C-alpha positions, 0 to 999 in steps of 0.5 A: 875649775880653771886656774886663773893667771895672776893679773898684776893689777889684782895684787895691789899692795893697797887693797886690804880685806877684813874678814872673819867667818864669825859675825860680830867680830868688829869688821865694819867698826874696824874698817870705818875707824881704820879708814878714818885714822888712815885719812887723818894721816893724809892717805886717800882711802876707798871703803867697799861694803861687800856685806849684805847688811851694809853696816858700813853706812851705819858706822859712818852715819850715812844710812840714808845717803841719797846715793846708797844703792844697796850695792846695785852699781857694784853688782852691775859692773861685775856681772856686765862688762859693758856696764859703767864702773860702780858709783863711788860716793865721794867725801863721806869723810875728808879723804874717804870715798865709799862704794855702798853694799847691801842686799843687792850683793846677793845677786853675785852669789846667785850668779855664781851658783846658777850660772857659774859666773866668774864673780871672783875674776870680774871683781878683781878686774873692776877693782883694778880699774879703781884702786889705783886712785887711792892709797888704801882700799878697805874691803868689808867682807861678809861672814860665813859666805864662801862665794863672796869671801872668795871673790873679795880675796881674789882681788886682795893683797892683804887680809886682816882678821878681826877677832874678839877674845873668845873661842867662837871668834877663834874658830872663825879664824880657823875656818877662813884658812881653807878659803885663803888656801883655795884663793891662793891656789886658783886665783891670787897666789900673792894674797898675804896675811896682814894679821889678826887684830884683837877687838873688844879686849877688856881694859886691864885684863892682862890674863885674858890678853895672855890667854888670847894671844897664846891661843891665837899664836897656836891656832893661827900657825903662820898668821901673825897677830898684830901688836895693836888691839882695840879695847872694849869700851862699851859706852864709847863704842855705843856712842859711836854706833848711835851717832854714826861717829868715828872714835877720833871724831867723838874724841874731838867732840869731847875735847870741844865739849870740855873746852866749852865748859872751861871757857864758860866757867872762866867767864863766870857763866853757867855752862849749858847743862849736859846730863851724865848720860849725854856726855861723851865718856873719857874712855873715847880718847883711849879707843881713838888712840887704839885705832891710831896705833892700828893705822900706824901698824898697818902702814908699817906692815904694808909698806915695809921693804921686802926682804932680799933673797939670799945671794941677791946683789944690790 
């Protein structure tokens, strides 16, 4: 395998990949909600779905979008240097653009296996033509697919690993380590760990939190564990998945729902009857706050000034 000379364009500080070798770790959910929180802070965000499942479209509630090509334009741009850049679906949310993924992404794996096609370097080149237009680029990476993980990380500056507080997810974290080392050696020596974000942490479970943090600290070695955690809120999370709404959007909907009821009562009118099953749970406010804190931590960690080398002058 030839060593690839690092291209400065591949090391954009705004490119963040979310990956874990265990499925169900919350990658797509965190990608969507983190994008929303970053956009709420005025940042322009691009999300790329590199997963064959294309779950990002579900998280954003755009499953039937007319421009959803299942990753066809992205695959074409990578495999054919003369092809146009991937189709970017603009404004799926204010400040958020989207490049769809889906089953067509599998053609990239086939090209690498059958033809030894350099999908890693080509993806980095394609992304470099796009990423400069955004403050943050978030890549939703598939689990247990080394060729695609290698491709994504070759074009990534920061790697975030979502992990649930259970041993199977911790094992997924350990398995991605060799992929990171391989990518650093052959493609992208500037790939850095942003950190592990614990997803689905039971509320008030201090003992589980302590055990999880202790284990991750021992298992991950030099990989930082983010201070921000995403709590487990089953009703709130399910409501978001079913409705294709982000946590912050549901929190705003709940506020409007509550305000409407108060206004009706003050006007001595009977508010529209909403069953308990249809009401937005109050727990959504805390879940939205979790993603807000995560966005602040991501901004802080990705924009922190690098430490000076010893002996360096001003």
